[in-house]
C-alpha positions in Angstrom: -124.5 68.3 31.4 -124.7 68.8 27.7 -125.2 72.5 28.4 -122.1 72.7 30.5 -120.0 70.8 28.0 -121.1 73.2 25.2 -120.2 76.2 27.3 -116.8 74.7 28.2 -116.0 74.2 24.5 -117.2 77.7 23.6 -115.1 79.1 26.5 -111.9 77.4 25.2 -112.6 78.4 21.6 -113.3 82.0 22.6 -110.2 82.2 24.8 -108.2 80.9 21.9 -109.7 83.5 19.6 -108.9 86.3 22.0 -105.3 85.2 22.4 -104.8 84.8 18.7 -106.3 88.2 17.9 -104.4 90.2 20.6 -105.6 91.7 23.8 -106.1 95.3 22.4 -107.7 94.5 19.1 -111.4 95.2 18.8 -113.2 92.6 16.7 -116.7 93.0 15.2 -119.1 90.3 16.2 -121.5 89.0 13.7 -125.2 89.2 14.6 -128.3 91.1 13.9 -128.5 94.7 14.9 -131.6 96.8 15.3 -132.1 100.5 14.6 -135.3 102.6 14.9 -136.2 105.1 12.2 -137.8 108.3 13.0 -140.5 110.0 10.8 -137.8 111.6 8.6 -136.1 108.3 8.0 -132.9 109.1 9.9 -131.5 106.5 12.2 -131.8 107.1 15.9 -129.6 104.0 16.7 -126.9 102.4 14.6 -126.5 98.7 14.1 -125.6 96.3 16.9 -121.9 96.1 16.0 -121.6 99.9 16.4 -123.9 100.6 19.3 -123.2 97.7 21.7 -120.2 99.3 23.2 -120.3 96.8 26.1 -118.5 94.3 23.8 -115.3 96.2 24.4 -115.1 95.4 28.1 -113.2 92.2 27.5 -110.4 94.2 25.7 -109.7 96.2 28.9 -107.7 95.2 31.9 -109.4 93.6 34.9 -109.1 96.7 37.0 -110.8 98.9 34.3 -113.8 96.6 33.6 -116.0 97.6 36.5 -115.7 101.3 35.8 -116.4 100.6 32.1 -119.6 98.6 32.9 -120.8 101.4 35.3 -120.3 104.2 32.8 -121.4 102.5 29.6 -125.2 102.7 28.9 -125.2 99.6 26.8 -124.0 97.5 29.8 -127.1 98.5 31.8 -129.9 96.4 30.5 -133.3 97.6 31.7 -134.8 94.1 31.5 -134.2 91.5 34.1 -134.0 91.7 37.9 -130.2 91.1 38.0 -127.5 93.1 36.3 -125.3 90.2 35.3 -122.6 92.3 33.9 -122.3 94.3 37.1 -122.3 91.0 39.0 -119.5 89.6 36.8 -117.2 92.6 36.7 -117.9 94.5 39.9 -119.3 92.4 42.7 -117.1 89.3 42.1 -113.3 89.5 41.8 -111.8 88.9 38.3 -110.0 85.7 39.3 -113.4 84.1 39.9 -114.7 84.7 36.3 -114.8 80.9 35.6 -116.8 80.4 38.8 -119.1 83.2 37.8 -119.7 81.6 34.4 -120.4 78.2 36.1 -122.9 79.7 38.5 -124.6 81.6 35.6 -124.9 78.3 33.7 -126.6 76.7 36.7 -128.9 79.6 37.1 -129.7 79.5 33.3 -130.6 75.8 33.7 -133.0 76.6 36.5 -134.5 79.5 34.4 -135.2 77.0 31.6 -136.8 74.7 34.2 -139.0 77.5 35.4 -140.0 78.3 31.8 -140.8 74.7 31.1 -142.7 74.1 34.4 -144.8 77.2 34.1 -145.7 76.6 30.5 -146.5 72.9 30.8 -148.1 72.7 34.3 -149.9 76.0 34.5 -150.0 78.0 31.3 -151.2 75.2 28.9 -153.8 73.7 31.3 -155.4 77.0 32.0 -155.5 77.8 28.2 -157.1 74.4 27.7 -159.7 75.3 30.4 -160.4 78.7 28.8 -160.8 77.1 25.4 -163.2 74.5 27.0 -165.2 77.3 28.6 -165.4 79.1 25.3 -166.5 75.8 23.6 -163.9 76.0 20.9 -163.4 73.0 18.6 -160.2 70.9 18.9 -158.8 72.2 15.6 -159.3 75.9 16.6 -158.0 75.3 20.1 -155.0 73.3 18.8 -153.7 76.0 16.4 -154.5 78.9 18.7 -154.5 78.3 22.4 -152.4 75.1 22.4 -149.9 76.5 20.0 -149.6 79.7 22.2 -149.1 77.5 25.3 -146.5 75.3 23.7 -144.6 78.3 22.2 -144.9 80.6 25.1 -141.2 80.4 26.1 -140.1 81.1 22.5 -142.6 83.9 22.0 -141.7 85.7 25.3 -138.0 85.2 24.7 -138.3 86.7 21.3 -140.3 89.7 22.6 -137.8 90.2 25.4 -134.9 90.0 23.0 -136.4 92.5 20.5 -136.9 95.0 23.3 -133.2 95.9 23.2 -131.0 96.7 20.1 -128.0 94.6 21.1 -130.0 91.5 22.0 -132.2 91.3 18.9 -129.7 88.8 17.5 -130.8 86.4 20.2 -134.4 86.5 18.9 -133.4 85.9 15.3 -130.9 83.2 16.2 -133.4 81.5 18.6 -136.3 81.5 16.1 -134.2 80.3 13.2 -132.2 77.9 15.4 -135.3 76.4 17.0 -136.8 76.0 13.5 -133.7 74.0 12.3 -133.5 72.0 15.5 -137.2 71.0 15.5 -137.4 70.2 11.7 -134.2 68.2 11.8 -133.4 66.8 15.2 -136.9 66.4 16.5 -138.4 65.2 13.2 -135.5 62.9 12.7 -135.8 61.4 16.1 -139.5 60.8 15.6 -138.6 59.0 12.3 -136.0 56.9 14.0 -138.2 56.0 17.0 -141.3 55.2 15.0 -141.0 54.9 11.2 -144.4 55.8 9.7 -146.2 57.2 6.7 -147.0 60.9 7.2 -150.4 62.4 6.1 -149.6 64.0 2.7 -151.9 67.1 2.7 -151.3 68.3 6.3 -147.5 67.8 5.9 -147.3 69.7 2.6 -149.6 72.4 4.0 -147.4 72.9 7.1 -144.1 72.9 5.1 -145.4 75.3 2.6 -146.6 77.8 5.2 -143.4 77.5 7.2 -141.4 78.0 4.0 -143.4 81.1 3.3 -142.7 82.4 6.8 -139.0 81.8 6.5 -138.8 83.3 3.0 -140.7 86.4 4.3 -138.3 86.8 7.2 -135.4 86.3 4.8 -136.7 89.2 2.6 -137.2 91.4 5.7 -133.6 90.7 6.8 -132.3 91.5 3.3 -134.3 94.7 3.1 -133.5 95.6 6.7 -136.7 97.5 7.6 -139.9 96.3 9.1 -142.9 98.6 8.8 -146.1 98.4 10.7 -147.9 96.7 7.8 -145.2 94.1 7.4 -145.3 93.3 11.1 -149.1 92.9 10.9 -148.6 90.7 7.8 -146.8 88.2 10.1 -149.9 87.9 12.3 -152.1 87.9 9.2 -150.3 85.0 7.7 -150.9 83.0 10.8 -154.6 83.8 10.7 -154.6 82.5 7.1 -152.8 79.3 8.4 -155.4 78.9 11.1 -158.3 79.3 8.6 -156.6 76.8 6.2 -156.4 74.2 9.0 -160.0 74.7 10.0 -161.4 74.7 6.4 -159.3 71.7 5.4 -160.4 69.8 8.6 -164.1 70.7 7.8 -163.7 69.5 4.1 -162.0 66.3 5.2 -164.7 65.5 7.8 -167.4 66.1 5.2 -165.8 63.8 2.7 -165.2 61.1 5.3 -168.8 61.3 6.5 -170.1 61.1 2.9 -167.9 58.1 2.2 -169.1 56.3 5.3 -172.7 57.0 4.5 -172.2 55.7 0.9 -170.5 52.5 2.2 -173.3 51.8 4.7 -176.0 52.3 2.2 -174.3 50.0 -0.5 -172.6 47.2 1.5 -174.1 47.6 5.0 -170.7 47.1 6.6 -169.8 48.7 10.0 -168.6 52.2 9.9 -164.8 52.6 10.1 -162.5 55.4 11.0 -159.9 56.5 8.4 -156.5 57.6 9.5 -155.3 59.4 6.3 -155.3 62.9 7.9 -153.7 64.6 10.8 -156.5 67.2 10.9 -158.1 64.7 13.3 -155.6 63.6 16.0 -156.3 61.3 18.9 -156.6 62.8 22.3 -153.9 61.7 24.7 -155.6 63.0 27.8 -157.2 59.7 28.7 -159.6 61.1 31.2 -161.7 58.0 31.5 -158.8 55.7 32.1 -157.4 58.1 34.7 -160.7 58.4 36.4 -161.1 54.6 36.5 -157.5 54.2 37.8 -158.1 56.8 40.6 -161.5 55.1 41.4 -159.6 52.0 42.6 -158.1 54.1 45.4 -161.3 55.8 46.5 -162.2 55.0 50.2 -165.1 52.6 50.8 -166.6 54.8 53.4 -167.3 58.5 53.0 -164.3 60.6 54.0 -164.0 64.4 54.2 -160.7 66.1 54.4 -160.2 69.1 56.6 -159.3 72.5 55.2 -155.7 72.2 56.4 -155.4 68.7 54.9 -156.7 70.0 51.5 -154.1 72.8 51.6 -151.2 70.5 52.3 -152.2 67.9 49.8 -152.7 70.6 47.1 -149.2 71.8 47.6 -147.7 68.3 47.3 -146.5 67.9 43.6 -145.3 64.3 44.1 -147.6 61.5 43.3 -146.6 58.6 45.5 -147.9 55.9 43.1 -146.0 57.5 40.2 -142.9 57.9 42.4 -142.7 54.2 43.0 -143.0 53.4 39.3 -140.4 55.8 38.0 -136.6 55.4 37.6 -134.0 56.9 39.8 -133.1 59.5 37.2 -136.7 60.7 37.1 -136.7 60.9 40.9 -133.5 63.0 40.9 -135.0 65.5 38.5 -138.2 65.6 40.4 -136.4 66.4 43.6 -134.8 69.4 41.8 -138.1 70.6 40.4 -140.2 70.1 43.6 -139.3 73.3 45.4 -140.0 75.3 42.2 -143.3 73.5 41.7 -144.4 74.2 45.3 -143.7 77.9 44.8 -145.6 77.9 41.5 -148.5 76.1 43.1 -148.7 78.8 45.8 -149.0 81.5 43.1 -150.8 80.1 40.1 -154.3 78.5 40.2 -155.1 75.7 37.7 -158.5 74.7 36.5 -159.1 71.2 35.2 -162.4 70.7 33.4 -161.9 67.0 33.1 -162.1 66.5 36.9 -165.4 66.4 38.7 -164.4 69.2 41.1 -162.5 71.0 38.3 -159.5 71.0 40.6 -161.3 73.3 43.1 -159.1 73.6 46.2 -160.9 76.0 48.4 -158.0 77.0 50.8 -155.4 77.1 48.1 -157.6 79.0 45.6 -158.5 81.6 48.2 -154.8 82.0 48.9 -154.3 82.5 45.2 -156.4 85.6 45.3 -153.7 87.1 47.5 -150.5 85.7 46.0 -151.4 85.8 42.3 -152.1 89.6 42.0 -149.1 90.3 44.3 -146.8 88.2 42.1 -148.0 90.1 39.0 -147.3 93.4 40.5 -143.8 92.4 41.8 -142.7 90.6 38.6 -144.4 92.6 35.8 -141.8 94.2 33.5 -139.1 92.8 35.8 -140.3 94.4 39.0 -140.8 97.9 37.5 -143.9 98.4 39.7 -142.5 96.9 42.8 -141.5 100.2 44.3 -144.3 102.3 42.7 -146.3 104.4 45.1 -149.7 105.8 44.5 -149.5 109.6 44.6 -146.0 109.1 46.0 -147.2 107.8 49.3 -149.1 104.5 49.3 -147.2 101.4 47.8 -149.0 99.6 45.0 -148.0 96.2 46.3 -149.6 97.0 49.7 -152.9 98.0 48.1 -152.8 94.8 46.0 -152.2 92.8 49.2 -155.1 94.4 51.1 -157.5 94.0 48.2 -156.4 90.3 47.8 -157.0 89.6 51.5 -160.4 91.2 51.4 -161.5 89.3 48.3 -160.0 86.0 49.6 -161.9 86.4 52.9 -165.2 86.9 51.1 -164.7 83.9 48.8 -163.6 81.7 51.7 -166.8 82.5 53.6 -169.3 82.0 50.8 -167.8 78.7 49.4 -167.4 75.2 50.6 -164.6 72.6 50.2 -166.6 70.2 48.2 -168.5 72.2 45.6 -166.7 74.7 43.2 -168.4 78.0 42.8 -170.1 79.1 39.5 -167.3 81.6 38.9 -164.5 79.0 39.3 -163.6 79.2 35.5 -162.4 82.8 36.2 -159.5 81.2 38.1 -158.3 79.8 34.8 -158.1 83.4 33.5 -156.2 84.4 36.6 -153.8 81.5 36.2 -153.3 82.3 32.6 -152.3 86.0 33.4 -150.0 85.0 36.3 -148.2 82.3 34.4 -147.8 84.6 31.4 -146.2 87.3 33.6 -143.9 84.8 35.1 -142.9 83.3 31.7 -142.2 86.8 30.5 -140.1 87.7 33.5 -138.1 84.4 33.2 -137.6 85.0 29.5 -136.3 88.5 30.1 -133.9 87.0 32.7 -132.7 84.4 30.2 -132.1 87.1 27.5 -130.1 89.3 30.0 -128.1 86.3 31.2 -127.2 85.2 27.6 -126.2 88.7 26.7 -123.7 88.7 29.6 -122.4 85.3 28.5 -122.0 86.6 25.0 -119.9 89.6 26.3 -117.7 87.5 28.6 -117.1 84.7 26.1 -116.9 87.1 23.1 -119.7 85.3 21.3 -122.3 86.8 19.0 -125.9 86.9 20.1 -126.8 85.0 17.0 -124.8 81.9 17.9 -126.1 82.0 21.5 -129.6 82.2 20.2 -129.3 79.3 17.8 -127.7 77.1 20.4 -128.4 77.8 24.1 -131.7 79.7 23.7 -133.1 77.5 20.9 -132.1 74.3 22.7 -133.4 75.4 26.1 -136.8 76.4 24.6 -137.1 73.4 22.3 -135.7 70.5 24.4 -139.0 70.0 26.2 -140.9 69.8 22.9 -138.3 67.3 21.7 -138.9 64.9 24.6 -142.6 65.3 24.5 -142.8 64.6 20.7 -140.6 61.6 21.0 -142.7 60.3 23.8 -145.9 60.8 21.7 -144.2 58.9 18.9 -143.3 56.0 21.1 -146.9 55.8 22.3 -148.0 55.2 18.7 -148.9 58.7 17.5 -146.0 59.7 15.3 -148.3 61.8 13.0 -149.3 63.9 16.0 -145.7 64.4 16.9 -144.7 65.5 13.4 -147.7 67.8 13.2 -146.6 69.4 16.5 -143.1 69.9 15.1 -144.2 72.1 12.2 -147.4 73.7 13.7 -145.5 75.0 16.8 -142.6 76.6 14.9 -144.9 78.3 12.4 -146.6 80.0 15.3 -143.3 80.9 17.0 -141.8 82.4 13.8 -144.8 84.5 12.9 -145.8 85.6 16.4 -142.2 85.9 17.6 -141.1 88.4 14.9 -144.5 90.0 14.4 -145.4 90.6 18.0 -141.9 91.5 19.0 -141.6 94.2 16.4 -145.1 95.5 17.1 -144.3 95.9 20.8 -141.1 97.7 19.9 -142.8 100.0 17.5 -145.3 100.8 20.3 -142.4 101.8 22.5 -140.4 103.8 20.0 -143.3 105.1 17.8 -141.1 104.3 14.7 -140.2 101.6 12.4 -137.8 98.8 13.3 -134.8 98.1 11.2 -132.9 94.7 11.4 -129.4 94.7 10.1 -127.8 91.3 9.5 -124.1 91.7 9.8 -121.7 88.8 9.1 -122.0 85.5 7.4 -123.6 83.6 10.3 -127.1 85.1 10.0 -127.3 84.2 6.3 -126.0 80.7 7.0 -128.7 80.3 9.6 -131.5 81.5 7.3 -130.2 79.6 4.3 -129.8 76.3 6.3 -133.3 76.5 7.5 -134.7 77.2 4.1 -132.6 74.4 2.6 -133.8 71.9 5.1 -137.4 72.7 4.4 -136.9 72.5 0.6 -135.1 69.2 0.9 -138.0 67.8 3.1 -140.5 69.2 0.6 -138.8 67.3 -2.2 -137.5 64.1 -0.5 -140.7 63.2 1.5 -143.0 63.0 -1.6 -140.3 61.1 -3.5 -140.3 58.6 -0.6 -144.1 58.4 -0.9 -144.5 60.2 2.4 -142.9 57.4 4.4 -140.6 58.7 7.1 -138.2 55.9 7.9 -134.8 55.5 9.5 -132.7 56.7 6.5 -134.7 60.0 6.5 -134.2 60.4 10.2 -130.4 59.8 9.9 -130.3 62.3 7.0 -131.9 65.0 9.2 -129.6 64.4 12.1 -126.5 64.6 9.9 -127.8 67.7 8.3 -128.1 69.4 11.7 -124.7 68.3 12.7 -123.1 69.7 9.5 -125.1 73.0 10.0 -123.9 73.3 13.6 -120.3 72.7 12.7 -120.4 75.3 9.9 -122.1 77.8 12.2 -119.5 77.4 15.0 -116.6 77.6 12.4 -118.1 80.8 11.0 -118.5 82.2 14.5 -114.9 81.8 15.3 -113.6 83.1 12.0 -112.6 79.8 10.5 -115.1 80.3 7.7 -115.4 83.9 6.3 -116.0 85.8 3.2 -112.8 86.6 1.2 -112.8 90.3 0.1 
């Protein structure tokens, strides 16, 4: 509902802006443009405001828009399954434009649900299973695999946005917008829900690293050019952050162990656990409690399900016991998500090391050997290989289907329903690959859809990135962090706020630019145009500096005044950003 209200407001403001500026006046939209430099240093593409000719479609009459979209290369995005601009201006009549926008908003809502479900239900669990199989420590897994799992929608959205010159503003807006949203709204909400004293060293460490990442990005935007070494420096900075987390956790554990040994030798008191650091965080996956809870419902007599019963129960995403305990609002959302969950369960295997059977479902896992590779072929790079034929004759999808059926038959014949095979952890790797491909495809679809909304509503990609894309990718983290805080772990919630956005910023820009360099074999140039980009970067930097100063002055106690301050800061920032977007705030020449 909030998403629809926001789009309605933006629609009214954009229409007012178009009426006041005249129907035949071309206005430059602020944003971030991308240009690629060849070996001689000459530009192959100009900035966004000069290359994205598709923005001019709204200045034409309704009868001319379809032909303009067909004949303008900038209107034909290669990413995404659906050409939304062609849908809006050619397939549907002009008088149905409000209906088109409404349907696109609903579809955008479902795309965000797909991103969230795939990341939380399939991507993260399989990454956790992989880290368990590799026997990684909690600290290493938390800042690598877990951070990648939580930030997957942001990372893939940024990579998809950087793939096109006139959608790069979405990536910059989303990464900076999500940073402001998480460090103000999410952190402020955690402080309001559960006032607490934050661990000083981890908090200062995370803020310092994030300030370094933001300052580095600010310098890149000011200079305008990203070289190969500078893109690798983003990834290198995150490696330094990971090593710092690991080393600090090791030093802290050594100091705590030495202190406990000294106390036992001198006073002979029982060993106690200190809670002065966030490097050790409690585990919320209460496997023992869950196992004891499920043991109460175990049958008294031995009972063996048939293969068909196992398949049907595996495809049921609704827990009857949880359904009876939840509210009606939760049930309504669950009804909307259930069809998507069933489809994802059919395509993505999940391995759970905490269960005795490691979530081995013989009929469903054998079916995954057919559906998972087929989904990868049909959705990789938005279906680019769906029509590919080997030597121009044999379809690739048919070969994948036949190989999957053959492998599935073999696995079904040599395994049993009760005992998982020794190679069952390989299904976690398969689930990781399939979920990553689906997240990438959904992210590309979100970027294409937001680009169309920006064209129709005459909005810059930057403002769409810092609002819709940032909110859509961060709203799940917001609810999860608030829930963790209410459960009594506010330190874990505040650590997740900063640790995740550090990963998103460094990997989003670094990996996105590296992949674009691999495609174009040249440097990438970012060109901030307009005041909005600098307001976005400056506001994020200011919020971090204020937190870096205010929190130590408050003796690292995050209470309600600090939470209210952060929420007010975000509201002022959002107001200034929207006023800048619609020309109410501008630079006087």
